[in-house]
C-alpha positions in Angstrom: -0.2 0.0 0.1 3.0 1.9 0.9 4.7 2.0 -2.1 1.5 2.4 -4.2 0.8 5.9 -3.0 4.4 6.6 -3.1 3.6 5.9 -6.8 0.5 7.6 -6.6 1.8 10.5 -5.9 4.3 11.3 -8.2 1.9 10.5 -11.0 0.1 12.8 -9.0 2.8 15.4 -9.9 3.1 14.7 -13.0 0.0 15.6 -14.2 -0.6 18.9 -12.1 3.0 19.9 -13.9 1.4 19.2 -17.1 -0.7 23.1 -18.0 -3.0 20.9 -21.3 -5.0 19.0 -18.4 -5.1 21.9 -16.1 -7.4 23.6 -18.9 -8.9 21.3 -19.5 -9.8 20.6 -16.3 -10.6 23.8 -15.1 -11.0 26.4 -17.6 -12.3 24.8 -20.1 -15.8 23.6 -18.9 -16.5 26.9 -17.6 -15.9 27.8 -20.9 -18.2 25.9 -22.3 -20.9 27.0 -19.4 -20.6 30.5 -19.9 -20.9 31.2 -23.4 -23.9 28.0 -24.1 -25.5 29.2 -20.5 -25.0 32.9 -22.6 -26.2 32.0 -25.6 -29.4 30.1 -24.8 -30.5 31.8 -21.8 -33.6 33.0 -23.8 -34.4 29.7 -23.3 -34.7 28.7 -19.9 -37.5 29.5 -17.2 -36.6 31.4 -14.1 -36.6 27.8 -12.0 -34.4 26.6 -14.0 -31.5 28.6 -15.7 -29.4 28.2 -18.7 -26.4 28.9 -16.2 -28.4 26.4 -14.3 -28.6 23.1 -16.8 -25.2 24.4 -18.3 -23.9 24.1 -14.7 -24.5 20.1 -14.3 -24.7 19.3 -17.0 -21.6 20.7 -18.5 -19.4 19.8 -15.6 -21.2 15.8 -16.0 -19.1 15.9 -19.5 -15.8 17.2 -18.9 -16.8 14.0 -15.8 -16.6 11.7 -18.4 -14.0 13.1 -20.5 -12.0 12.3 -17.0 -10.8 8.5 -18.9 -8.8 10.7 -21.5 -6.6 12.4 -18.5 -6.5 8.7 -16.6 -4.7 7.6 -20.8 -2.4 9.6 -21.0 -1.4 9.4 -17.9 -0.5 5.7 -18.2 0.7 5.1 -21.6 2.0 9.1 -22.7 5.6 8.4 -23.9 7.5 10.6 -20.9 5.4 7.8 -18.2 7.4 5.0 -20.3 10.4 5.1 -18.3 9.0 5.2 -14.9 6.9 2.7 -15.6 10.0 0.6 -16.4 11.0 1.8 -13.0 7.8 0.5 -10.9 8.3 -2.6 -13.4 11.6 -4.2 -11.9 11.4 -2.5 -8.3 9.9 -4.9 -5.6 6.1 -4.8 -5.3 2.4 -5.7 -7.4 3.0 -4.8 -11.2 -0.6 -4.2 -11.1 0.8 -0.6 -8.9 0.8 1.0 -12.4 -2.6 1.6 -13.7 -3.9 1.3 -9.9 -1.9 4.7 -9.1 -2.9 6.2 -12.5 -6.8 5.4 -10.8 -5.7 7.3 -8.4 -3.3 9.7 -9.2 -6.1 10.5 -11.6 -8.8 10.7 -9.6 -7.5 13.1 -6.8 -6.6 15.7 -9.5 -9.0 15.6 -12.0 -12.1 15.2 -8.4 -9.8 18.5 -7.4 -10.4 20.2 -10.3 -13.5 20.1 -10.8 -15.0 21.2 -8.0 -13.0 24.3 -7.8 -15.4 24.8 -11.4 -18.7 23.5 -8.8 -17.5 26.4 -6.6 -16.2 28.7 -9.2 -20.0 28.5 -11.3 -22.1 28.6 -7.9 -20.2 31.8 -6.8 -20.4 33.3 -9.8 -23.9 32.2 -11.9 -25.6 31.8 -8.4 -26.3 28.2 -9.4 -28.5 26.3 -7.2 -26.8 23.3 -6.6 -28.9 21.3 -3.2 -27.9 17.7 -2.2 -25.1 18.1 -2.1 -23.1 15.1 -0.1 -25.4 13.1 -3.1 -24.4 14.9 -6.1 -20.7 14.1 -4.6 -21.6 10.6 -4.6 -22.6 10.3 -7.8 -20.1 12.7 -9.8 -17.2 11.4 -8.0 -19.1 7.5 -9.4 -18.7 9.3 -12.5 -15.1 10.7 -12.3 -14.0 7.3 -10.8 -16.3 5.3 -14.0 -14.4 7.3 -16.2 -11.3 7.3 -15.3 -11.6 3.2 -15.0 -12.7 2.9 -18.5 -10.0 5.1 -20.4 -7.3 2.7 -17.5 -10.0 -0.5 -19.2 -9.9 0.1 -22.6 -5.9 1.2 -22.2 -5.1 -2.7 -21.4 -6.8 -3.5 -24.1 -5.5 -1.6 -27.0 -2.2 -1.2 -25.9 -2.0 2.1 -26.8 -3.1 6.3 -25.0 -3.4 7.1 -29.0 -6.6 4.9 -29.5 -7.6 4.8 -26.4 -8.5 8.3 -26.3 -10.0 8.4 -30.7 -12.4 5.6 -28.9 -13.2 7.9 -25.8 -14.2 10.6 -27.1 -15.4 9.5 -29.8 -18.2 7.6 -27.1 -17.9 11.0 -24.3 -19.2 13.3 -27.5 -22.0 10.7 -28.6 -23.8 9.8 -25.3 -23.5 12.9 -24.1 -25.2 14.1 -27.2 -28.0 12.3 -26.3 -27.9 12.4 -22.8 -28.5 15.7 -23.7 -25.7 17.4 -21.9 -24.9 20.1 -24.8 -28.6 20.6 -25.4 -32.5 18.9 -24.7 -33.0 16.5 -27.6 -36.7 16.3 -26.0 -37.7 17.9 -28.5 -37.5 16.0 -31.2 -39.8 12.9 -31.4 -40.5 10.0 -29.3 -38.2 8.4 -31.5 -35.4 10.1 -30.4 -36.4 10.8 -26.2 -35.8 6.5 -26.8 -33.2 6.5 -28.0 -31.6 9.3 -25.2 -33.0 6.7 -22.8 -30.2 4.8 -23.0 -27.7 7.2 -22.9 -25.7 6.7 -19.2 -24.7 10.8 -19.4 -29.0 10.7 -19.3 -29.8 8.3 -16.5 -26.2 10.7 -14.6 -28.0 14.2 -15.1 -31.9 13.1 -14.6 -30.4 12.1 -11.2 -28.9 15.1 -10.7 -32.0 17.5 -11.3 -34.3 15.2 -9.2 -32.1 15.7 -6.9 -31.5 19.5 -7.2 -34.9 20.5 -7.6 -37.7 17.3 -7.5 -36.5 15.8 -3.6 -36.1 13.1 -5.1 -33.5 10.7 -4.8 -35.3 7.2 -5.9 -33.1 7.0 -9.1 -29.5 8.1 -6.5 -29.7 4.2 -5.7 -29.7 2.3 -8.4 -27.4 4.3 -10.2 -24.8 4.5 -7.3 -24.9 0.1 -8.0 -24.9 1.0 -11.3 -21.6 2.6 -11.7 -20.2 0.7 -9.0 -20.7 -3.0 -9.8 -19.2 -1.3 -13.4 -15.9 0.0 -12.2 -15.2 -3.5 -10.4 -15.6 -5.4 -13.4 -13.7 -3.0 -15.3 -11.5 -3.0 -12.8 -11.3 -6.8 -13.3 -11.0 -6.7 -16.8 -8.1 -3.8 -16.3 -6.5 -6.7 -14.3 -6.5 -10.2 -17.1 -5.6 -7.8 -20.0 -3.0 -5.9 -18.8 0.8 -6.7 -20.3 3.8 -4.9 -18.1 5.3 -5.2 -21.5 3.2 -2.2 -23.0 3.7 0.2 -20.5 7.8 -0.2 -22.2 7.0 -1.0 -25.3 
């Protein structure tokens, strides 16, 4: 455990020293909220304004994009030499990707917490059920991070993983209504959208905030937890230490 935490600390420092990932995790979501919130401010009512809507959905979009950060932390070219030292050091080789999960989760959580606090202060975004929202957002974040690690273990390259992840995240976010609502496009589209995990996450968040309804939280938490465990098992089965040094 001590070795795992030491490795995770080094991985965290690699992420925090990368200005591109800091920009992508903090500035990019805020810019998107500002732009889309301003452009659509006349399309929403008083109870749920455009900034209220996009303050939640675009943070969810950013959480779902964390898999690309974990893939970068796992198999970026400059990470391979440190990984090689870990492989030939005493201890479990699985510490390589478990440390990336921990480091990316801590890094992304800090960045997104900063985003949420800033958005709430600047745009007076309505936020309720804080402990439940933290639980939901944390599991979504861990889900996307673990997905990125699993795809790296399967496809063996960061580039392929990021291509697949960016497409998947974009599609489920579009159909999940994170970038704009799809409810006005007919019954068929609504049924398709209901299959998007992003739709489940956003519906759970808005129900808790505005309806004081927690009925979908437990099923969502169970689904995310089981999926995360399954992806970790797949990562353990498909990971080869040679993938990190080749």
